[in-house]
C-alpha positions as CSV (number, residue, x, y, z in Angstrom):
1,M,41.7,198.3,130.5
2,K,42.1,198.2,126.8
3,K,45.3,196.9,125.2
4,E,46.1,200.3,123.7
5,D,45.6,202.0,127.1
6,V,48.2,200.0,128.9
7,P,50.6,202.6,130.5
8,Q,54.1,202.8,129.2
9,H,55.7,205.0,131.9
10,R,59.3,203.9,132.0
11,G,60.7,203.3,135.4
12,L,62.9,200.7,137.1
13,F,62.4,198.0,134.4
14,G,64.9,199.8,132.1
15,Q,64.7,198.0,128.7
16,R,62.7,195.1,130.2
17,R,58.9,194.9,130.2
18,A,56.4,193.6,132.7
19,V,53.3,191.8,131.5
20,C,49.7,192.6,132.4
21,Y,46.3,191.6,131.2
22,A,44.3,193.9,128.9
23,L,41.3,193.6,126.6
24,D,42.0,193.3,122.9
25,S,39.7,194.5,120.1
26,D,37.6,191.4,120.4
27,G,37.0,191.9,124.2
28,E,39.3,189.0,125.1
29,Y,41.9,189.2,127.8
30,V,45.4,189.1,126.4
31,L,48.9,189.4,127.9
32,T,50.2,192.9,127.1
33,P,53.8,194.2,127.7
34,T,54.2,197.4,129.7
35,A,57.2,199.5,130.6
36,G,55.4,200.3,133.9
37,W,53.2,203.0,135.2
38,D,53.8,205.8,137.6
39,P,52.2,204.4,140.8
40,A,54.0,201.1,140.4
41,N,57.2,202.9,139.6
42,L,56.9,205.0,142.8
43,A,56.2,201.9,144.9
44,N,59.1,200.1,143.4
45,R,61.4,203.1,144.0
46,Q,60.4,203.3,147.6
47,A,60.9,199.5,148.1
48,W,64.4,199.7,146.6
49,E,65.3,202.7,148.8
50,A,64.2,200.7,151.8
51,I,66.3,197.8,150.7
52,A,69.3,200.1,150.1
53,E,68.9,201.6,153.6
54,E,68.8,198.1,155.2
55,L,71.8,196.9,153.1
56,T,73.8,200.0,154.1
57,E,73.1,199.4,157.8
58,I,74.1,195.7,157.5
59,L,77.3,196.8,155.5
60,H,78.2,199.1,158.3
61,R,77.6,196.4,160.9
62,V,79.8,194.0,159.0
63,Q,82.6,196.6,158.7
64,A,82.3,197.3,162.4
65,G,82.8,193.6,163.1
66,E,79.3,193.0,164.5
67,L,78.2,190.7,161.6
68,S,80.0,188.4,159.2
69,P,80.2,189.1,155.5
70,L,77.5,186.3,155.1
71,A,75.0,188.8,156.5
72,Y,75.7,191.3,153.8
73,H,75.6,188.8,150.9
74,M,72.4,187.2,152.3
75,A,70.7,190.7,152.5
76,R,72.0,191.7,149.1
77,N,70.2,188.6,147.7
78,Q,67.1,189.5,149.8
79,M,67.3,186.2,151.7
80,T,66.4,185.3,155.2
81,A,68.4,182.8,157.3
82,G,65.6,180.3,156.8
83,M,65.7,180.7,153.0
84,L,69.5,180.4,152.8
85,A,69.4,177.4,155.1
86,K,67.0,175.6,152.8
87,Y,69.1,176.4,149.7
88,V,72.4,175.4,151.4
89,R,70.7,172.4,153.1
90,I,71.8,173.2,156.7
91,F,69.8,174.0,159.8
92,R,68.6,177.6,160.2
93,W,70.3,177.9,163.6
94,R,73.6,177.2,161.9
95,V,73.1,179.9,159.3
96,R,72.3,182.4,162.1
97,R,75.4,181.2,164.0
98,H,77.5,181.8,160.8
99,L,76.4,185.4,160.9
100,R,78.7,185.9,163.8
101,P,82.2,187.0,162.6
102,E,84.1,184.8,164.9
103,I,82.2,181.7,163.8
104,F,82.2,182.6,160.1
105,S,86.0,183.1,160.1
106,R,86.4,179.4,161.2
107,L,84.1,177.8,158.6
108,D,85.6,175.0,156.5
109,A,86.1,175.3,152.8
110,A,83.2,173.0,151.9
111,T,80.7,175.1,153.8
112,L,82.0,178.3,152.3
113,Q,81.7,176.8,148.9
114,R,78.1,175.8,149.5
115,Y,77.2,179.3,150.5
116,A,79.2,180.8,147.6
117,E,77.4,178.5,145.1
118,V,73.9,179.4,146.4
119,L,74.8,183.2,146.4
120,R,76.4,182.9,143.0
121,I,79.7,184.4,144.0
122,S,83.2,183.1,144.6
123,V,84.4,182.1,148.0
124,E,86.7,185.1,148.0
125,E,83.8,187.4,147.3
126,L,81.8,185.7,150.1
127,Q,84.6,186.4,152.6
128,R,84.7,190.2,152.0
129,V,82.3,193.1,151.5
130,P,82.6,196.2,149.4
131,D,83.8,199.5,151.0
132,E,80.5,201.1,150.0
133,L,77.1,199.9,148.9
134,D,77.3,198.5,145.4
135,L,73.5,198.2,144.7
136,E,72.7,199.3,141.2
137,M,69.4,201.1,140.9
138,P,68.4,203.0,137.7
139,E,67.2,206.5,138.3
140,I,63.6,207.1,137.1
141,D,64.5,210.6,136.0
142,E,67.5,209.3,133.9
143,I,65.4,206.9,131.8
144,E,64.2,208.3,128.5
145,D,60.5,208.4,127.7
146,S,59.7,205.2,125.9
147,E,56.6,206.5,124.1
148,A,57.4,207.2,120.5
């Protein structure tokens, strides 16, 4: 694709740009910024909707007392127990165990602090969840056309 033909269909990127390769006037590949293109925007929208559904389900399970708040914050950051275990530097089985509310409620301050640092939230935020999903997703229809 030529540099001037790179699509600029605004979508989930907002004011940000992605980078793709395109041919310049000399026939050389160059990095070219793009606001997105419709097929990628649709795929990203579907992925975010799936993430929102999963996060809503986990939020309801936390509110019902089936999972600890750690499960919500882990899912919100799109982390698995294995990933979180590596970042916090504890065994995966311990992270899975901490997803149980009765175990999580007895965690010591140092362990809570390690989780909070990795998740980039305070210990107080780690110990609670919002009343409703707080995932911010821009609406494709609300974004102005960037071609001018």
